[in-house]
C-alpha positions in Angstrom: 17.1 -46.8 20.4 16.4 -48.0 16.9 14.1 -45.5 15.3 11.6 -46.8 12.8 12.5 -45.7 9.2 9.0 -44.4 8.8 9.7 -41.8 11.5 12.0 -40.0 9.0 9.6 -40.2 6.0 6.4 -38.7 7.2 4.1 -35.8 6.4 5.8 -33.8 9.2 9.1 -34.0 7.2 7.3 -33.5 3.9 9.2 -36.2 2.1 8.2 -39.8 1.2 10.6 -42.7 1.2 10.0 -43.2 -2.5 10.9 -39.5 -3.2 14.1 -39.8 -1.1 15.1 -43.0 -2.9 14.6 -41.4 -6.3 16.7 -38.3 -5.4 19.5 -40.4 -3.9 19.5 -42.9 -6.8 19.6 -40.1 -9.4 22.4 -38.3 -7.4 24.6 -41.4 -7.0 23.9 -43.0 -10.4 27.4 -42.4 -11.9 29.3 -42.6 -8.6 31.5 -45.4 -7.4 29.8 -45.4 -4.0 27.6 -43.3 -1.8 24.9 -43.3 0.9 22.1 -41.5 2.6 22.8 -41.6 6.3 19.8 -40.9 8.7 20.3 -40.1 12.3 18.0 -39.6 15.2 19.3 -38.6 18.6 17.5 -38.3 21.9 19.0 -37.2 25.2 17.6 -36.8 28.6 19.3 -35.3 31.7 18.3 -35.3 35.4 20.4 -33.6 38.0 19.8 -34.4 41.7 21.1 -32.6 44.7 20.6 -34.1 48.1 17.8 -36.2 46.7 16.0 -33.3 45.2 15.5 -32.6 41.5 17.7 -29.6 40.6 17.4 -29.6 36.8 16.0 -31.7 34.0 16.4 -31.4 30.2 15.3 -33.3 27.1 16.5 -32.9 23.6 15.8 -34.7 20.3 17.2 -34.0 16.9 17.1 -35.7 13.5 19.1 -35.2 10.4 20.8 -36.7 7.4 24.1 -36.8 5.5 24.4 -37.5 1.8 27.8 -38.8 0.7 29.2 -39.8 -2.7 32.6 -41.3 -3.7 33.7 -40.8 -7.2 37.2 -41.3 -8.6 38.7 -41.2 -5.0 36.9 -37.9 -4.3 34.4 -37.8 -1.5 31.7 -35.2 -1.4 29.3 -34.7 1.5 26.3 -32.6 2.3 24.1 -32.7 5.4 21.2 -31.0 7.1 19.2 -31.3 10.3 16.0 -30.8 8.2 14.9 -33.8 6.2 12.6 -32.4 3.6 12.4 -32.9 -0.1 13.7 -29.4 -0.7 16.7 -29.8 1.6 17.6 -33.3 0.1 17.4 -31.8 -3.5 19.7 -29.0 -2.4 22.2 -31.6 -1.0 21.9 -33.6 -4.2 22.7 -30.5 -6.3 25.8 -29.8 -4.2 26.9 -33.4 -4.7 26.2 -33.4 -8.5 27.9 -30.0 -9.0 31.0 -31.1 -7.1 31.2 -34.3 -9.1 30.6 -32.5 -12.4 33.4 -30.1 -11.8 35.9 -32.8 -10.9 38.8 -32.7 -13.4 41.4 -34.7 -11.6 43.8 -31.7 -11.4 44.6 -29.6 -8.3 43.9 -25.9 -8.7 46.9 -24.2 -7.0 45.4 -20.8 -7.2 46.5 -17.6 -9.0 50.2 -17.9 -9.7 51.0 -14.2 -10.0 49.6 -13.5 -6.6 51.5 -16.3 -5.0 54.8 -15.1 -6.7 54.0 -11.5 -5.6 53.5 -12.6 -2.0 56.7 -14.7 -2.0 58.6 -11.7 -3.4 57.1 -9.5 -0.7 58.0 -11.9 2.0 61.6 -12.2 0.7 62.0 -8.4 0.4 60.8 -7.9 4.0 63.3 -10.5 5.1 66.1 -8.7 3.4 65.0 -5.4 4.9 65.0 -7.1 8.3 68.4 -8.6 7.8 69.9 -5.2 6.7 68.9 -3.5 10.0 
């Protein structure tokens, strides 16, 4: 099934195609790569037992993923609600993650790590003494 792009951008979803393009373009402006991925899934099930209908079910869902690649760092945000508000929240997550990128790994508080290592070593020595 190839859903029409207009199905994602309607009054029901409270976002226009132009608004989505503006948000995505502003978010990915300084990025090396990125995309807005739209997904629509429909599933139907019919269970027969001895030629009789035992159970039926139908499900449909829509959603999106917003991805950016910047300096070998990939950030991703997604939602099953395609609205202007949710897309702006995803854009903010992407922008904040890219803004705080420094290229250095934060290994966490060193004193706590040393304390935990010392605690583990001291417990091992106590265990060995017994």
